[in-house]
C-alpha positions, -999 to +999 in steps of 0.1 A: -605+210+264-571+192+268-542+217+273-516+206+248-480+216+253-458+234+228-420+236+230-406+267+211-370+270+200-358+306+201-370+338+218-367+361+189-397+380+177-411+349+159-406+327+189-421+353+214-450+358+190-456+320+187-456+318+225-480+347+230-505+334+205-501+299+218-509+310+253-539+331+241-553+299+226-551+276+255-517+259+248-490+255+274-458+269+260-421+270+269-394+288+250-357+277+251-333+305+240-296+302+234-288+338+244-293+357+277-320+381+265-350+381+242-354+395+206-328+374+186-317+398+159-340+425+174-317+435+202-295+461+217-266+461+242-250+486+266-215+501+264-203+529+288-238+543+292-248+541+256-274+517+242-262+503+209-292+493+187-287+463+165-318+462+145-348+487+142-347+516+119-384+518+113-413+495+120-443+487+098-475+489+118-462+517+141-496+535+138-532+525+135-529+536+098-518+500+092-537+468+098-504+454+112-509+477+142-534+453+156-507+426+158-483+448+178-511+457+201-520+420+207-483+415+215-482+444+239-454+460+219-467+495+212-488+505+242-473+535+258-444+536+233-437+568+214-433+563+177-410+587+158-419+595+122-390+611+103-394+638+077-368+621+056-356+584+055-321+593+045-300+615+023-272+609-002-246+636-002-230+646-035-205+671-048-207+708-043-232+705-015-258+687-036-279+660-019-306+636-028-332+635+000-355+605+004-384+624+019-411+603+036-439+625+021-444+617-015-454+653-025-422+666-009-402+638-026-416+645-060-409+683-057-374+676-045-366+652-073-380+676-100-358+704-085-328+681-088-336+669-123-364+687-140-355+670-173-365+636-156-400+648-148-417+619-166-396+592-148-402+609-115-439+611-121-441+574-129-423+566-097-444+588-075-477+577-091-468+540-085-460+547-048-493+566-044-512+535-057-493+513-032-503+537-004-539+530-010-537+494+000-531+475+032-525+439+027-545+415+049-526+401+079-554+386+099-554+351+086-527+326+077-525+321+039-530+283+043-564+290+057-577+310+028-606+293+010-616+298-027-639+326-018-613+343+004-588+342-024-614+356-049-623+385-025-586+392-019-580+394-057-609+417-063-598+441-036-561+442-045-560+436-083-547+470-092-520+467-066-510+432-077-508+443-113-486+472-104-463+450-082-461+424-110-447+450-134-423+467-109-409+435-095-392+428-128-371+460-124-342+463-099-335+496-083-301+498-101-318+492-135-345+518-128-320+544-118-305+542-154-337+559-166-327+591-151-307+614-174-294+634-145-260+618-135-263+626-098-297+612-094-288+582-115-259+575-090-277+585-057-312+569-062-300+533-060-278+539-030-310+544-009-316+506-010-283+493-022-288+456-022-281+432-051-311+426-073-334+446-050-367+449-068-385+483-074-417+468-061-401+466-027-390+502-029-425+513-037-440+495-007-414+513+016-422+546+001-459+539+006-455+529+042-434+561+049-460+583+033-488+568+053-469+574+085-472+538+095-435+529+096-421+549+124-392+543+148-401+529+183-384+550+210-362+529+232-348+508+203-348+471+197-342+454+230-368+476+248-393+466+220-385+429+224-387+431+262-423+445+259-432+413+240-414+391+264-433+407+293-466+401+274-457+365+269-448+360+306-480+378+317-499+353+296-484+324+316-456+314+293-421+302+304-387+311+290-353+295+297-324+316+286-288+303+280-304+270+269-292+262+234-310+233+217-286+206+204-312+182+189-348+179+182-360+146+196-378+124+171-396+091+178-413+072+149-411+103+127-428+125+153-411+154+171-415+149+208-392+176+223-356+187+224-322+179+240-303+209+252-266+214+249-263+205+286-278+170+279-312+176+295-343+165+276-376+183+275-408+169+259-440+184+245-469+175+222-457+199+195-423+213+187-419+247+169-386+260+158-384+297+155-346+295+153-323+296+124-337+275+095-304+260+084-295+251+120-329+236+126-330+214+094-294+204+090-281+204+126-310+199+151-326+174+128-294+161+111-308+167+076-332+137+079-364+154+069-357+172+037-365+171+000-349+185-031-370+217-029-359+226+006-323+216-001-324+239-032-334+268-011-303+266+010-281+258-020-293+285-044-313+313-028-294+345-019-295+356+017-295+391+031-259+401+034-243+401+069-231+434+083-203+451+101-216+478+124-194+504+139-211+523+169-196+554+184-206+573+215-198+610+211-198+636+238-216+662+216-250+669+201-259+670+164-290+693+163-307+698+130-290+668+111-310+641+095-311+606+109-291+590+081-266+605+057-245+587+030-212+605+021-190+598-009-154+588-002-124+601-022-107+567-016-128+535-011-129+521+023-117+485+022-129+458+046-116+424+037-124+418+001-150+445-002-146+482-013-170+508+000-173+540-020-197+556+005-199+557+042-234+559+057-238+573+092-269+571+114-270+601+137-294+590+165-302+624+178-340+616+178-340+589+206-328+604+239-329+570+256-299+556+237-273+581+250-266+601+281-279+637+282-259+660+258-243+631+239-251+611+207-249+576+195-237+572+159-236+541+138-219+532+104-230+500+088-213+482+059-223+449+040-197+423+049-181+391+035-191+363+058-163+340+047-137+367+054-148+372+090-154+335+096-118+328+087-104+358+105-121+347+137-099+317+138-071+341+149-086+361+177-057+385+179-060+394+142-098+395+145-098+421+173-070+441+156-091+443+125-121+455+144-099+482+161-086+493+126-120+496+112-132+517+142-101+540+138-108+545+101-145+552+106-137+578+132-111+594+109-136+595+080-164+610+101-141+635+117-136+650+082-174+656+081-178+666+117-146+683+128-135+676+163-154+643+165-123+622+169-116+639+202-151+635+214-156+598+209-158+581+243-172+548+233-166+525+203-180+491+195-177+469+164-200+441+157-192+417+128-211+389+111-195+366+137-212+387+165-246+381+151-239+344+145-226+339+181-257+356+196-284+343+174-271+313+154-282+329+122-269+312+091-239+331+076-246+359+100-275+371+078-296+399+092-329+392+075-329+357+061-337+354+024-329+384+003-357+398-017-348+400-054-366+399-088-368+361-084-381+360-049-406+389-050-435+386-040-421+369-010-427+331-014-436+309+016-418+278+025-439+251+041-440+254+079-437+216+081-410+192+069-417+162+048-422+131+069-421+147+103-452+150+125-460+174+152-433+198+140-435+234+126-412+262+118-418+300+122-397+331+113-380+346+085-366+314+070-401+302+062-417+336+055-393+356+035-395+393+034-373+399+063-378+422+092-395+422+126-431+424+113-427+393+091-413+374+121-442+385+144-468+376+117-452+341+112-456+333+149-493+343+147-498+323+115-483+290+128-506+291+159-536+296+136-526+266+115-522+246+148-556+257+160-571+246+127-555+212+130-567+208+167-602+221+158-598+251+181-612+285+174-582+310+170-587+339+194-566+370+203-566+393+231-553+429+234-538+439+268 
């Protein structure tokens, strides 16, 4: 069989996955990556002996309890890697020592919520019952949706009809609207802060609670870059090639057929098929000059909300934090202002559960805030003001946390501030977004954009901009799916291997 060539733009999780499955199925693949390391948004970086993680908090498919685990095994991402299952996802501190704890176990969560607000027992029971139903189901991930036939769709509906009915009901309710059903004032305020995103649907909350309850969404020890490196090594072992520091300037097109790419250094590279696993906006409007687009695709980028960019403050502290939960949100007496945004809470991740991210006896902490992209984009035009603002934010975060952990200010020996411009510089992600399209009432269940563009042959897209839902699993599945579609087109049997 002829060995066709595939050129892949981007060595994020979607690009690496595309490359791995391409190699498994007899294609000759090359990846061109703008940055100097793999993973895209799923990355980490070093500062003064600390590893600052920029992505993973928990990973769907971390255990065999999930069908997604098979994909991670095929990509070589979980073999020999310790997965850490937390007892609680996070807690929201309140007045007088009160706290709402989002336990991962549904029995514990129900008991805790009833202790906080016994008068809200019926609302709590409804929530927990719905999450239990979700925990009974595992959505199929083995086959790309485009390859489902009529019988396949019928069988899927029969298997999952109760779940689909449930999600259809709960997707119409945002987490903020649902919280108003609690009569307890503290629970009404604390509950929506657990997933504090605009328009975030309760259907998504239920799925997260279900994954946590099933213990199939643990944290991979070593963090994001170590996780991405394992997939990179799997790809290289399969015979793939990666070129780093090789940003793509243009996708080459001849007679409405993608034939390769031109890099920023002017060199051209050709292949039978071109797959962009890079930023969707950059791919469509920059690399292709907006030539292959219709009103539907244009409407996505003009109207759909994107996951907000973030400001992340990482601190390396010469102390330990035994017995503390992984994430705590504290209320602030005075709102913390960053640009045009006010933050009434500060959330701190206390990474005392992964000894690989900090030197012995020390701890990495992170505080993350939603950010205003336009503010940081404009501020970056004046580098002196930009750097001064980052320092000011770090100073304020240290001062705020020192109130909760006395003595911390004198123990901080590393500080690092990443802004939306950091993510954009390293990944090219549109508006510095962390997870592409934002899931809301209107976009749940996640819709799928076409992997192809109108009028352009031998070209496909993969990643979070064509398979919304965000996160590392969606990106990996997208790469797998696009190779399945290509195999169907080329009349090849799609096969996988597990190292």
